[in-house]
Every structure is written in structure tokens, then in C-alpha cells.
N, C-alpha and C positions, 0 to 999 in steps of 0.2 A: 568475548563473543561466544555464543553457544555453538555447539557442533553443527546443528542443522543450518544455521546461517552460513557457516564456513563452507559446508558442503554445497549449498546452493550457489554461493559466490564463485566456487570453482567449477561449476557446471559449464558444459559446452552449449547448453540451451540458453539463449539470451534472455528469455523470460525468467527462467530460474536464476540466472546470474544477476539480473537486475533486482529481483526480490531479495536475494542473498545480500547484495550490497546495501539495500535499504535497511534490512534487518541488522546488518553490522553497524550502520550509522545510528539506528535506533538504540542498540545496545550501548554504544559509546555515549549517546546523549543521556540515557538513564543512569549510566555509571557516573556521569558528571552531575547528577541531581536534577536533570530536567524531567518534569512529570510526563508520564505516558500520554496524557491528554494533550499536552503542549506539543509533543512530538507528532501526535496524530494531526492536529490542526496545521502544523508547519508542513507536514507531508502532503496534506490535502491542498494547501495553498500552492506549494511548489508544483504539484501535479497539475492542478487546474490552470495555473498561469502558463505552464509550459504547453499544455494542450490547446489553450486559447491562442497562443502564439503560433502554434503549428497548424491548427485546423480551423480557427475562428470561433467566435462566440456561439453562432448558431449550432455548429456541430457539437460543441461542449454542452450546450443546453439540451440537445437531443440525448447525449450520453447520460447526463445527470438525471434526466426524467426517467430513464430506465432503471436507475438505481433503487428507486422506492420499492418496486416489486421484488427486486433481488434481495433487498434487506428484509422485507416482510416474509419472504419464503425461507429465510435462514441461510442464504448463500454465504454470508460473512460471519456466521455464528460458529465459532470453533467448538469442537467437542460435542456437537449435537448428534443425536442418534436418529438415523433415517430408517423408517420402518416400511 
């Protein structure tokens, strides 16, 4: 596990703790030979099915519609330089 994931998993902030736990699982999967793309699809599936269960399909549709603009504006691009 990388140090950043460990630090996040130990955080008192539940959002950071959740991210750290996901990153720990991601590291474990890739160490076992699971491709990063497969980990990503599995994480998306798990997240979306959980959200649909908790909030319903309409709410998840609304959430996913908002992702397009966020991806286009680089919100999920690591290492980008904002000027």
C-alpha cells in the first residue's frame, strides 16, 4: 500500500478515510495482477449499484449527467496545471 492511501485510511474525515480504503483495495488488486481498468470498472459498478439502492435510479441518473462536464473540465485529471 502506498503511504498516501494509508494516511487517508487513517484520517478522521470519513470522505478521506473512504478514499484511503478504496485506494488500499485498488493497490491489493493490482498487486494480485488485476488490471487498473478492471479495478476502475468494478469500482464504478459497486458505486453505482450502491447509490441506486440508496437513492434510486432517477437520483443516480441526475448525478451521472453532471459527470460529463466535470470530466470535460479536467476535474478528474491528475497532475493537470491550472492557470
